[in-house]
VOPAGU-2260 file (C-alpha; in pm, 1 decimal, decimal comma):
REM VOPAGU-2260
SITE   aa  ch    i         X         Y         Z
SITE  MET   A    0    1600,6   -3349,8    3072,5
SITE  ALA   A    1    1743,3   -3375,9    2722,7
SITE  VAL   A    2    1438,0   -3574,1    2609,7
SITE  SER   A    3    1193,9   -3311,1    2740,6
SITE  LEU   A    4    1392,2   -3035,1    2572,2
SITE  PHE   A    5    1391,4   -3231,5    2248,7
SITE  LEU   A    6    1013,8   -3289,8    2264,4
SITE  SER   A    7     936,8   -2923,8    2343,6
SITE  THR   A    8    1150,0   -2811,4    2052,4
SITE  ILE   A    9     978,2   -3057,1    1819,7
SITE  LEU   A   10     641,3   -2913,4    1927,3
SITE  SER   A   11     770,5   -2565,6    1848,0
SITE  ALA   A   12     876,8   -2694,1    1508,2
SITE  CYS   A   13     523,6   -2813,5    1439,9
SITE  ALA   A   14     401,7   -2456,7    1481,5
SITE  GLN   A   15     637,7   -2351,5    1204,3
SITE  THR   A   16     516,6   -2615,7     958,8
SITE  GLN   A   17     273,6   -2388,0     777,8
SITE  ALA   A   18     539,2   -2121,7     730,3
SITE  VAL   A   19     782,4   -2371,4     582,8
SITE  LEU   A   20     538,1   -2558,2     359,2
SITE  ASP   A   21     336,0   -2260,9     236,2
SITE  PRO   A   22     498,0   -1926,6     323,1
SITE  TYR   A   23     288,7   -1741,3      62,9
SITE  ALA   A   24     -17,5   -1811,7     279,0
SITE  LEU   A   25     123,0   -1552,0     518,7
SITE  ALA   A   26     123,7   -1280,0     251,7
SITE  PRO   A   27    -156,3   -1124,0      42,2
SITE  CYS   A   28    -287,3   -1368,3    -217,3
SITE  LEU   A   29    -296,4   -1107,9    -496,8
SITE  PRO   A   30    -150,4    -761,9    -564,1
SITE  ASN   A   31    -490,4    -601,0    -501,6
SITE  ALA   A   32    -567,0    -790,2    -178,8
SITE  LEU   A   33    -538,2    -664,3     178,4
SITE  TYR   A   34    -378,5    -899,9     432,0
SITE  ASP   A   35    -567,4    -944,3     760,5
SITE  GLN   A   36    -329,9   -1019,8    1048,6
SITE  GLU   A   37    -609,3   -1139,7    1277,4
SITE  THR   A   38    -764,5   -1398,2    1046,4
SITE  GLY   A   39    -453,9   -1477,7     846,1
SITE  GLY   A   40    -644,8   -1429,2     521,0
SITE  SER   A   41    -671,5   -1186,5     234,7
SITE  SER   A   42    -956,6    -952,8     141,9
SITE  LEU   A   43    -985,4    -864,6    -223,8
SITE  ILE   A   44   -1040,9    -504,5    -320,8
SITE  SER   A   45   -1194,2    -596,9    -651,9
SITE  SER   A   46   -1511,0    -644,0    -846,9
SITE  SER   A   47   -1599,0    -882,2   -1128,1
SITE  TYR   A   48   -1370,3    -680,3   -1354,7
SITE  PHE   A   49   -1051,5    -780,9   -1176,4
SITE  HIS   A   50    -926,3   -1023,5   -1439,0
SITE  THR   A   51    -962,8    -780,1   -1726,3
SITE  TYR   A   52    -745,5    -492,4   -1830,0
SITE  LEU   A   53   -1060,7    -286,3   -1878,1
SITE  PRO   A   54   -1423,4    -377,4   -1814,0
SITE  LYS   A   55   -1627,3    -498,0   -2108,0
SITE  ASN   A   56   -1814,0    -219,4   -2285,6
SITE  TYR   A   57   -1598,9      31,3   -2097,3
SITE  ASP   A   58   -1633,2     272,1   -2390,1
SITE  GLN   A   59   -2013,5     246,3   -2387,2
SITE  GLU   A   60   -2091,0     276,5   -2017,5
SITE  GLU   A   61   -1998,2     514,5   -1739,5
SITE  LEU   A   62   -1740,3     369,7   -1501,5
SITE  SER   A   63   -1804,8     409,9   -1131,8
SITE  LEU   A   64   -1536,9     513,5    -884,7
SITE  ALA   A   65   -1523,5     154,9    -753,2
SITE  GLU   A   66   -1455,9      23,0   -1103,6
SITE  LEU   A   67   -1184,3     282,5   -1157,0
SITE  ILE   A   68   -1020,4     168,4    -832,3
SITE  ASP   A   69   -1037,4    -193,0    -952,3
SITE  ILE   A   70    -860,2    -101,1   -1274,3
SITE  ALA   A   71    -593,7      99,9   -1094,0
SITE  LEU   A   72    -516,1    -168,8    -836,0
SITE  TYR   A   73    -485,0    -430,0   -1108,6
SITE  ASN   A   74    -253,3    -221,2   -1325,6
SITE  ASN   A   75     -62,1     -23,4   -1063,9
SITE  PRO   A   76     306,2    -132,2   -1047,8
SITE  ASN   A   77     340,3      -6,7    -688,8
SITE  THR   A   78      90,1    -261,4    -558,4
SITE  LYS   A   79     267,1    -537,6    -750,0
SITE  ILE   A   80     602,0    -432,6    -599,7
SITE  SER   A   81     472,5    -422,2    -241,1
SITE  TRP   A   82     292,8    -754,8    -295,7
SITE  ALA   A   83     613,5    -917,9    -421,6
SITE  GLU   A   84     804,0    -777,5    -122,6
SITE  ALA   A   85     548,3    -929,6     115,1
SITE  ARG   A   86     585,7   -1269,3     -53,8
SITE  GLN   A   87     963,2   -1234,1     -36,4
SITE  LYS   A   88     947,3   -1168,1     337,9
SITE  ALA   A   89     713,1   -1466,0     377,5
SITE  ALA   A   90     978,0   -1686,7     218,8
SITE  VAL   A   91    1245,8   -1536,4     447,5
SITE  TYR   A   92    1029,5   -1620,3     749,6
SITE  ALA   A   93     990,8   -1974,4     616,8
SITE  GLN   A   94    1368,4   -2002,1     592,3
SITE  SER   A   95    1409,6   -1892,1     955,1
SITE  SER   A   96    1145,8   -2145,6    1062,1
SITE  SER   A   97    1349,9   -2426,1     905,8
SITE  ALA   A   98    1585,3   -2409,2    1204,5
SITE  TYR   A   99    1316,9   -2576,5    1417,4
SITE  PHE   A  100    1342,5   -2894,0    1210,6
SITE  PRO   A  101    1619,4   -3155,7    1212,5
SITE  LYS   A  102    1867,3   -3169,7     928,7
SITE  ILE   A  103    1889,2   -3507,1     755,9
SITE  ASP   A  104    2158,8   -3597,4     503,6
SITE  ALA   A  105    2204,0   -3920,5     310,2
SITE  ASN   A  106    2526,9   -4022,7     139,1
SITE  ALA   A  107    2685,9   -4327,5      -8,4
SITE  ILE   A  108    3048,6   -4421,2     -61,2
SITE  TYR   A  109    3237,2   -4644,1    -299,8
SITE  GLN   A  110    3602,5   -4670,3    -209,1
SITE  ARG   A  111    3868,7   -4871,0    -397,1
SITE  GLU   A  112    4212,3   -4900,2    -231,6
SITE  ARG   A  113    4537,5   -5070,2    -315,3
SITE  GLU   A  114    4712,3   -5212,5     -14,0
SITE  THR   A  115    5017,5   -5439,3      36,9
SITE  PHE   A  116    5076,5   -5732,1     267,3
SITE  SER   A  117    5436,0   -5796,3     374,6
SITE  LEU   A  118    5548,6   -6153,7     419,3
SITE  SER   A  119    5905,6   -6042,8     481,4
SITE  GLU   A  120    6125,9   -5741,8     439,1
SITE  SER   A  121    6192,8   -5837,3      81,1
SITE  PHE   A  122    5861,5   -5984,3     -22,6
SITE  THR   A  123    5518,7   -5806,4     -28,1
SITE  ILE   A  124    5189,3   -5902,0    -185,4
SITE  PRO   A  125    4969,2   -5621,7    -328,8
SITE  TYR   A  126    4590,7   -5649,2    -305,5
SITE  LEU   A  127    4280,5   -5434,8    -375,2
SITE  LEU   A  128    4025,0   -5345,4    -110,5
SITE  THR   A  129    3673,9   -5225,6    -194,7
SITE  THR   A  130    3436,2   -5060,5      54,0
SITE  ALA   A  131    3083,5   -4945,3     -36,2
SITE  GLY   A  132    2766,6   -4855,7     148,7
SITE  PRO   A  133    2509,0   -4588,8     244,3
SITE  GLU   A  134    2500,3   -4366,7     549,9
SITE  ILE   A  135    2239,4   -4137,4     704,5
SITE  ASN   A  136    2322,8   -3837,2     921,1
SITE  LEU   A  137    2073,9   -3659,1    1145,8
SITE  SER   A  138    2168,3   -3339,6    1328,4
SITE  TYR   A  139    1948,8   -3122,5    1547,1
SITE  THR   A  140    1989,2   -2822,2    1771,7
SITE  LEU   A  141    1842,2   -2915,7    2107,6
SITE  LEU   A  142    1891,2   -2589,5    2292,1
SITE  ASP   A  143    2029,4   -2252,1    2190,0
SITE  PHE   A  144    1881,6   -2030,3    2465,2
SITE  GLY   A  145    1661,5   -1825,7    2231,2
SITE  LYS   A  146    1882,0   -1767,2    1925,8
SITE  ARG   A  147    1658,7   -1962,1    1692,3
SITE  LYS   A  148    1342,0   -1809,8    1839,6
SITE  ALA   A  149    1477,4   -1455,3    1812,6
SITE  SER   A  150    1578,4   -1507,2    1451,1
SITE  SER   A  151    1238,7   -1648,2    1360,2
SITE  GLU   A  152    1057,2   -1372,5    1550,6
SITE  SER   A  153    1258,0   -1105,7    1370,0
SITE  ALA   A  154    1171,4   -1259,5    1032,9
SITE  LEU   A  155     804,1   -1283,9    1133,7
SITE  GLN   A  156     791,4    -916,3    1229,6
SITE  GLY   A  157     960,9    -833,0     899,8
SITE  LEU   A  158     685,5   -1024,3     720,2
SITE  ILE   A  159     411,2    -842,1     911,8
SITE  PHE   A  160     581,2    -511,2     833,3
SITE  ALA   A  161     576,8    -596,8     461,9
SITE  ASP   A  162     209,7    -700,7     480,0
SITE  LEU   A  163     114,0    -374,6     649,8
SITE  SER   A  164     322,6    -173,1     404,8
SITE  HIS   A  165     137,7    -342,2     121,0
SITE  ASN   A  166    -193,2    -248,2     282,3
SITE  ARG   A  167     -84,7     115,1     300,9
SITE  THR   A  168      31,6     106,0     -60,8
SITE  LEU   A  169    -316,4      -8,0    -160,6
SITE  GLN   A  170    -468,9     278,1      37,1
SITE  GLN   A  171    -232,5     526,3    -126,1
SITE  SER   A  172    -328,1     397,3    -469,9
SITE  ILE   A  173    -698,5     425,1    -385,8
SITE  LYS   A  174    -651,9     779,7    -253,8
SITE  VAL   A  175    -468,4     888,2    -571,1
SITE  VAL   A  176    -745,6     751,3    -793,4
SITE  MET   A  177   -1015,2     917,0    -580,3
SITE  ASP   A  178    -836,8    1252,2    -596,7
SITE  ASP   A  179    -791,5    1221,0    -973,8
SITE  TYR   A  180   -1155,4    1120,1   -1016,4
SITE  TYR   A  181   -1288,0    1414,3    -815,2
SITE  ASN   A  182   -1047,3    1654,5    -983,1
SITE  TYR   A  183   -1150,7    1537,6   -1331,1
SITE  LEU   A  184   -1519,5    1582,1   -1247,9
SITE  PHE   A  185   -1438,4    1921,2   -1098,6
SITE  GLU   A  186   -1269,1    2029,6   -1421,8
SITE  LYS   A  187   -1565,0    1900,5   -1622,6
SITE  GLU   A  188   -1806,2    2092,4   -1401,7
SITE  ARG   A  189   -1590,2    2400,3   -1440,1
SITE  LEU   A  190   -1618,2    2349,7   -1816,2
SITE  VAL   A  191   -1996,4    2333,9   -1791,5
SITE  ALA   A  192   -1988,6    2648,7   -1580,0
SITE  SER   A  193   -1764,6    2822,1   -1835,1
SITE  GLU   A  194   -1999,7    2727,2   -2116,5
SITE  ALA   A  195   -2294,7    2858,4   -1912,8
SITE  ASP   A  196   -2101,4    3180,0   -1852,2
SITE  LEU   A  197   -2045,0    3204,6   -2227,9
SITE  MET   A  198   -2421,6    3178,4   -2279,4
SITE  ASN   A  199   -2477,1    3454,7   -2023,8
SITE  ALA   A  200   -2217,6    3669,5   -2199,9
SITE  GLN   A  201   -2398,4    3604,2   -2525,0
SITE  GLU   A  202   -2727,1    3714,8   -2365,2
SITE  THR   A  203   -2557,5    4030,3   -2238,8
SITE  LEU   A  204   -2409,3    4103,8   -2581,8
SITE  LYS   A  205   -2746,3    4045,1   -2749,8
SITE  ALA   A  206   -2917,2    4278,9   -2505,5
SITE  ALA   A  207   -2657,2    4548,4   -2576,3
SITE  GLN   A  208   -2685,9    4495,4   -2953,3
SITE  ASP   A  209   -3066,9    4512,4   -2939,2
SITE  LYS   A  210   -3052,8    4843,2   -2751,7
SITE  GLY   A  211   -2780,7    4963,8   -2985,1
SITE  ALA   A  212   -3000,3    4889,1   -3285,8
SITE  LEU   A  213   -3266,9    5112,4   -3128,9
SITE  GLY   A  214   -3008,0    5383,6   -3067,1
SITE  ILE   A  215   -3070,4    5401,1   -2693,4
SITE  VAL   A  216   -2718,9    5295,7   -2572,1
SITE  ALA   A  217   -2369,7    5412,1   -2649,9
SITE  ARG   A  218   -2135,1    5204,9   -2866,0
SITE  GLY   A  219   -1919,7    5154,9   -2558,1
SITE  ASP   A  220   -2182,7    4925,9   -2408,2
SITE  ILE   A  221   -2164,9    4695,8   -2709,9
SITE  ALA   A  222   -1784,1    4696,9   -2700,3
SITE  GLN   A  223   -1776,1    4609,3   -2330,7
SITE  ALA   A  224   -2030,5    4331,1   -2377,5
SITE  LYS   A  225   -1837,0    4191,8   -2673,2
SITE  THR   A  226   -1512,9    4202,3   -2475,1
SITE  ALA   A  227   -1676,2    4001,3   -2196,7
SITE  PHE   A  228   -1812,0    3756,6   -2455,7
SITE  ILE   A  229   -1465,1    3699,5   -2605,5
SITE  GLN   A  230   -1315,6    3656,0   -2259,3
SITE  ALA   A  231   -1578,8    3390,8   -2185,6
SITE  LYS   A  232   -1490,7    3206,8   -2508,0
SITE  ILE   A  233   -1121,5    3208,3   -2414,8
SITE  ALA   A  234   -1212,5    3076,0   -2068,0
SITE  VAL   A  235   -1403,5    2786,8   -2228,7
SITE  ILE   A  236   -1101,4    2698,3   -2443,9
SITE  ARG   A  237    -870,5    2701,9   -2142,2
SITE  GLN   A  238   -1112,0    2494,5   -1937,4
SITE  LYS   A  239   -1137,3    2232,9   -2212,8
SITE  ARG   A  240    -760,8    2194,8   -2193,2
SITE  ALA   A  241    -773,1    2167,8   -1812,8
SITE  ALA   A  242   -1041,1    1896,3   -1835,1
SITE  SER   A  243    -836,5    1705,7   -2093,7
SITE  MET   A  244    -521,7    1726,6   -1879,1
SITE  SER   A  245    -708,2    1601,9   -1571,1
SITE  PHE   A  246    -843,1    1308,7   -1774,3
SITE  SER   A  247    -487,9    1222,8   -1885,5
SITE  GLN   A  248    -373,7    1226,6   -1522,0
SITE  LEU   A  249    -658,7     995,8   -1422,2
SITE  ALA   A  250    -579,4     754,3   -1705,4
SITE  LYS   A  251    -210,7     755,2   -1612,2
SITE  ASN   A  252    -279,8     662,0   -1250,0
SITE  LEU   A  253    -520,1     391,8   -1370,4
SITE  GLY   A  254    -226,9     243,0   -1560,7
SITE  LEU   A  255    -392,5     320,7   -1895,1
SITE  PRO   A  256    -279,4     522,2   -2196,0
SITE  ALA   A  257    -442,3     864,7   -2211,1
SITE  SER   A  258    -557,2     791,4   -2567,8
SITE  ILE   A  259    -817,5     543,6   -2438,3
SITE  CYS   A  260   -1163,3     700,3   -2423,6
SITE  PHE   A  261   -1403,1     615,2   -2142,8
SITE  GLN   A  262   -1671,1     791,3   -1941,8
SITE  VAL   A  263   -1702,1     812,8   -1565,5
SITE  GLU   A  264   -2006,9     851,9   -1349,1
SITE  PRO   A  265   -2074,3    1215,9   -1257,9
SITE  LEU   A  266   -2113,2    1342,8    -905,6
SITE  PRO   A  267   -2467,7    1389,6    -772,0
SITE  GLU   A  268   -2631,4    1720,4    -855,1
SITE  LYS   A  269   -2717,4    1771,6    -489,1
SITE  VAL   A  270   -2447,7    1693,2    -235,4
SITE  THR   A  271   -2573,6    1565,5      99,5
SITE  THR   A  272   -2363,8    1678,8     394,0
SITE  SER   A  273   -2575,9    1535,1     672,6
SITE  GLU   A  274   -2343,6    1235,2     725,3
SITE  VAL   A  275   -2224,8    1207,5    1082,8
SITE  ILE   A  276   -1847,4    1217,9    1120,4
SITE  ASP   A  277   -1695,2    1120,1    1454,4
SITE  ASP   A  278   -1526,2    1388,0    1658,6
SITE  VAL   A  279   -1153,0    1423,6    1622,1
SITE  GLU   A  280   -1071,3    1221,5    1936,0
SITE  ASP   A  281   -1258,9     920,4    1799,3
SITE  LEU   A  282   -1089,3     962,1    1462,7
SITE  VAL   A  283    -745,8     970,8    1626,4
SITE  GLU   A  284    -825,6     655,7    1822,6
SITE  ARG   A  285    -941,5     486,4    1503,9
SITE  ALA   A  286    -621,5     588,7    1325,6
SITE  GLN   A  287    -410,9     446,4    1608,5
SITE  ASN   A  288    -587,6     112,8    1563,8
SITE  TRP   A  289    -615,7     103,3    1184,5
SITE  ARG   A  290    -336,3     300,6    1019,3
SITE  PRO   A  291    -116,8      35,1     848,7
SITE  ASP   A  292     193,4     254,9     851,4
SITE  LEU   A  293     154,9     321,6    1226,4
SITE  GLN   A  294     104,6     -49,2    1288,6
SITE  ALA   A  295     409,7    -114,0    1070,9
SITE  ALA   A  296     613,8     120,6    1291,9
SITE  LEU   A  297     504,1     -81,7    1594,8
SITE  VAL   A  298     604,9    -401,3    1417,4
SITE  ASP   A  299     941,7    -250,9    1324,2
SITE  LEU   A  300    1008,2    -183,8    1692,4
SITE  ALA   A  301     913,0    -544,9    1775,4
SITE  GLN   A  302    1149,4    -668,6    1503,4
SITE  LYS   A  303    1437,0    -457,4    1640,2
SITE  ARG   A  304    1371,8    -595,0    1987,9
SITE  ALA   A  305    1378,9    -950,2    1851,6
SITE  ASP   A  306    1712,1    -871,4    1684,9
SITE  LEU   A  307    1841,3    -745,1    2019,7
SITE  SER   A  308    1724,9   -1063,3    2193,9
SITE  GLY   A  309    1905,0   -1269,0    1931,8
SITE  ALA   A  310    2224,6   -1068,6    1978,8
SITE  GLU   A  311    2209,9   -1112,2    2356,9
SITE  ALA   A  312    2146,2   -1485,5    2311,4
SITE  ASN   A  313    2479,4   -1516,0    2130,8
SITE  TYR   A  314    2647,5   -1509,0    2472,9
SITE  ALA   A  315    2476,2   -1839,0    2555,5
SITE  PRO   A  316    2596,7   -2186,5    2450,3
SITE  THR   A  317    2437,1   -2404,3    2186,2
SITE  VAL   A  318    2353,2   -2768,3    2256,4
SITE  SER   A  319    2320,6   -2996,6    1955,3
SITE  ALA   A  320    2313,2   -3366,2    1876,6
SITE  ASN   A  321    2437,4   -3562,9    1578,3
SITE  PHE   A  322    2355,0   -3922,1    1487,8
SITE  ASP   A  323    2511,7   -4126,3    1205,7
SITE  LEU   A  324    2381,1   -4463,1    1091,2
SITE  GLY   A  325    2522,1   -4671,7     807,2
SITE  LYS   A  326    2635,2   -5003,8     673,8
SITE  TYR   A  327    2937,9   -5099,2     461,6
SITE  TRP   A  328    3001,3   -5389,1     225,6
SITE  TYR   A  329    3350,9   -5516,3     145,8
SITE  ASP   A  330    3514,6   -5748,1    -101,9
SITE  HIS   A  331    3434,9   -6117,8    -114,6
SITE  ARG   A  332    3076,3   -6059,7       7,9
SITE  GLN   A  333    3197,0   -5946,9     344,5
SITE  ASP   A  334    2984,5   -5689,1     527,0
SITE  GLU   A  335    2925,9   -5548,9     868,7
SITE  ASP   A  336    2604,2   -5560,0    1064,7
SITE  TYR   A  337    2575,6   -5176,1    1078,9
SITE  HIS   A  338    2754,6   -4894,2    1248,7
SITE  TRP   A  339    2631,0   -4583,8    1429,0
SITE  THR   A  340    2773,1   -4280,0    1602,1
SITE  PHE   A  341    2601,5   -4046,8    1847,3
SITE  LEU   A  342    2754,1   -3707,9    1922,1
SITE  PHE   A  343    2632,1   -3471,6    2192,3
SITE  LYS   A  344    2792,8   -3132,0    2138,2
SITE  LEU   A  345    2817,7   -2815,0    2346,2
SITE  ASP   A  346    2944,7   -2498,0    2180,4
SITE  PHE   A  347    3025,9   -2219,2    2421,3
SITE  PRO   A  348    3160,5   -1887,9    2282,7
SITE  LEU   A  349    3442,2   -1749,6    2493,4
SITE  PHE   A  350    3604,3   -1457,7    2313,2
SITE  GLU   A  351    3571,3   -1302,0    1968,2
SITE  GLY   A  352    3738,6    -967,7    2012,2
SITE  PHE   A  353    3432,6    -803,2    2173,8
SITE  LEU   A  354    3228,6    -874,7    1858,8
SITE  ARG   A  355    2913,8    -989,1    2039,7
SITE  ARG   A  356    2924,5    -695,4    2281,6
SITE  ASN   A  357    2932,7    -444,4    1996,7
SITE  ILE   A  358    2660,0    -628,5    1808,0
SITE  VAL   A  359    2439,1    -591,8    2117,3
SITE  ARG   A  360    2524,0    -221,6    2130,2
SITE  GLU   A  361    2425,5    -185,4    1765,3
SITE  LYS   A  362    2093,2    -362,4    1820,3
SITE  LYS   A  363    2016,5    -148,4    2127,6
SITE  ALA   A  364    2074,8     165,7    1924,1
SITE  ALA   A  365    1845,5      27,6    1653,2
SITE  VAL   A  366    1572,8     -28,7    1915,8
SITE  GLU   A  367    1609,4     328,8    2040,6
SITE  LYS   A  368    1593,6     463,0    1684,8
SITE  SER   A  369    1284,4     257,8    1604,6
SITE  ALA   A  370    1113,0     375,6    1925,4
SITE  ALA   A  371    1182,8     737,9    1832,7
SITE  GLN   A  372    1052,1     677,9    1479,1
SITE  LEU   A  373     737,8     524,1    1626,2
SITE  LEU   A  374     680,9     833,8    1839,2
SITE  GLY   A  375     734,8    1055,6    1535,7
SITE  LYS   A  376     494,8     848,0    1326,6
SITE  GLU   A  377     225,8     861,5    1595,9
SITE  LEU   A  378     255,9    1239,7    1625,0
SITE  SER   A  379     243,1    1265,7    1245,8
SITE  VAL   A  380     -69,1    1049,3    1228,9
SITE  ILE   A  381    -244,7    1258,1    1494,1
SITE  GLY   A  382    -154,5    1574,5    1302,0
SITE  GLU   A  383    -281,7    1429,9     974,3
SITE  VAL   A  384    -611,1    1328,3    1133,2
SITE  GLN   A  385    -651,4    1672,7    1289,4
SITE  ASP   A  386    -579,2    1842,3     954,7
SITE  ALA   A  387    -819,0    1609,6     770,6
SITE  TYR   A  388   -1091,9    1681,4    1023,5
SITE  THR   A  389   -1034,3    2056,3     989,5
SITE  ASP   A  390   -1049,5    2026,4     609,0
SITE  PHE   A  391   -1372,7    1831,3     640,2
SITE  LEU   A  392   -1540,0    2097,7     853,3
SITE  SER   A  393   -1415,3    2372,5     624,3
SITE  ALA   A  394   -1531,1    2188,0     310,5
SITE  LYS   A  395   -1875,3    2129,7     460,0
SITE  GLU   A  396   -1917,6    2496,2     545,8
SITE  SER   A  397   -1778,6    2615,8     211,8
SITE  LEU   A  398   -2015,9    2389,6      19,8
SITE  HIS   A  399   -2316,5    2529,5     204,4
SITE  PHE   A  400   -2224,1    2891,7     134,8
SITE  SER   A  401   -2119,8    2817,9    -225,5
SITE  GLU   A  402   -2466,3    2680,1    -299,7
SITE  GLU   A  403   -2622,6    2987,7    -140,8
SITE  TYR   A  404   -2382,8    3214,8    -332,6
SITE  LEU   A  405   -2479,9    3063,9    -668,6
SITE  LEU   A  406   -2850,8    3089,5    -591,0
SITE  GLU   A  407   -2822,1    3459,9    -509,6
SITE  ALA   A  408   -2591,6    3528,1    -804,8
SITE  ASP   A  409   -2840,9    3373,2   -1048,8
SITE  ILE   A  410   -3116,7    3593,0    -907,9
SITE  GLN   A  411   -2894,0    3899,3    -926,2
SITE  PHE   A  412   -2804,8    3830,8   -1290,3
SITE  ALA   A  413   -3167,8    3780,5   -1393,1
SITE  ILE   A  414   -3263,6    4110,8   -1225,5
SITE  ALA   A  415   -2963,4    4293,2   -1376,4
SITE  LEU   A  416   -3042,7    4163,1   -1726,8
SITE  GLU   A  417   -3404,9    4268,6   -1704,3
SITE  SER   A  418   -3310,5    4606,0   -1554,9
SITE  TYR   A  419   -3061,1    4666,9   -1833,4
SITE  ARG   A  420   -3318,9    4586,7   -2096,2
SITE  THR   A  421   -3559,3    4835,7   -1939,8
SITE  GLY   A  422   -3284,2    5092,5   -1903,6
SITE  THR   A  423   -3275,4    5117,4   -1523,5
SITE  ASN   A  424   -2908,6    5014,6   -1486,1
SITE  THR   A  425   -2584,3    5020,4   -1686,8
SITE  ILE   A  426   -2384,5    4763,7   -1880,5
SITE  LEU   A  427   -2132,3    4761,5   -1596,4
SITE  ASP   A  428   -2401,3    4647,6   -1354,1
SITE  LEU   A  429   -2496,7    4365,9   -1589,4
SITE  LEU   A  430   -2136,0    4258,9   -1649,0
SITE  SER   A  431   -2073,2    4260,1   -1275,5
SITE  ALA   A  432   -2373,8    4034,6   -1217,3
SITE  GLN   A  433   -2260,4    3805,3   -1499,8
SITE  SER   A  434   -1912,0    3781,1   -1345,6
SITE  ALA   A  435   -2064,3    3697,1   -1006,7
SITE  VAL   A  436   -2256,1    3403,6   -1160,1
SITE  ALA   A  437   -1939,5    3269,5   -1323,8
SITE  ASP   A  438   -1747,2    3303,4    -997,8
SITE  ALA   A  439   -2025,3    3135,9    -799,9
SITE  LYS   A  440   -2038,9    2837,1   -1036,4
SITE  ALA   A  441   -1662,1    2794,7   -1019,9
SITE  LYS   A  442   -1664,4    2814,3    -641,1
SITE  LEU   A  443   -1948,4    2562,1    -614,7
SITE  ALA   A  444   -1766,6    2316,8    -839,8
SITE  GLU   A  445   -1452,9    2353,4    -630,3
SITE  ALA   A  446   -1651,4    2320,6    -307,5
SITE  LYS   A  447   -1799,2    1991,0    -428,8
SITE  LYS   A  448   -1455,4    1860,4    -516,3
SITE  ASN   A  449   -1315,2    1970,7    -180,8
SITE  TRP   A  450   -1605,3    1804,2       1,0
SITE  TYR   A  451   -1550,0    1465,2    -156,8
SITE  GLN   A  452   -1174,1    1488,6    -124,5
SITE  ALA   A  453   -1212,8    1587,3     241,9
SITE  LEU   A  454   -1418,9    1273,5     305,3
SITE  ALA   A  455   -1158,1    1062,6     127,9
SITE  LEU   A  456    -881,6    1229,7     329,1
SITE  VAL   A  457   -1057,0    1151,2     658,5
SITE  ALA   A  458   -1081,5     785,2     556,8
SITE  TYR   A  459    -720,5     781,9     438,1
SITE  SER   A  460    -578,5     957,6     743,8
SITE  THR   A  461    -759,9     719,3     980,0
SITE  GLY   A  462    -644,9     413,8     782,2
SITE  VAL   A  463    -991,4     276,6     704,4
SITE  LEU   A  464    -984,1     353,6     331,8
SITE  GLY   A  465   -1044,0      29,3     143,1
SITE  MET   A  466   -1049,7    -179,2     461,7
SITE  PRO   A  467   -1316,2    -449,3     497,9
SITE  THR   A  468   -1598,8    -350,4     729,3
């Protein structure tokens, strides 16, 4: 019986060999790598620019969103922190796996003693005795009724939790960069719209001045047109500041100083909204399978249950064996053949002032807390997916009507300008049409930004952002 238990435990120890010899293999290989629990490998979120602080010729070419994400993941301290935590937990799991292996100690002694030999009550002869030799000690836990397994399982779940948390940190970093990227392009497009509005205001002012030179309009028309022109100039100045601030925010979240100049790829002129997005039920199901933080909550519950199993196993005895083997040499070339000692030990806890009972109570409460947190996380995930889906539908509809709004506003302004020149409407009609064009361009720019951010939010809320296909 003891032999079969020993062999089964040794086989279990073999399964822990990888964890002990190379614990970092159970964590992401790099700060910008996702860890795949199914394959036990890492998937890089990187391009050929990973090993550089900035891509070559970054100041001469437009950087794509993918390249910006590469830069951010390489420089972001949050990904480095979560990566280091995953490696730390991998080492902790390796430590717990060491309990499956025997403990071997080697020691050597050199002992010099002074003894006396009595020939009579009044006469003794002193002499020196020397003992020297090596000794090997092997100790091993044969059976502990699940304590070792529970400890190792708890450490393993802690490692998986850290891996999943790192994956979510990567997704958060990607989402921040995407939002900054879309917001920066939105501010740039708003700047272009403001400059176009300034040109329209200039056309309006010129039309008023031309009619004023002919004496066919009142001076008030010129004053109103000039006021609108100055307001448009002020709007351009403010929008330049907004674009500069959004660029600084993007650079900051890329881990770069805002003083570095680089260009990014613009958004397409025409946004295609014909992509098919799953219905909300499918998105919720996908989130339940892919969201790293939801999976981490499941793992946390498994870890708390393993801790509870370990606490309950403390009521059980521990069976261990100890074997000593050595050989001593003495003075005058005397030595023994060898000596050995075998110890079979049973430790059975009887009473510790109700310590184990209260530890079990603590672990049960931790399991209940983790289960409640899991329920809360699942409800939160479902709500986030529902909100992201609603934002997506709203952004799609808003983009469609914003494009239509701008088209009609441009037509209205062209008609109003021509009508004003021919004297069939007033300066107020023209200024109103000019304001409608400016508003339509601003709304279209915002609708584009909201569309792209809504797509990113759907991917983020379902947990597929940055995941390998």
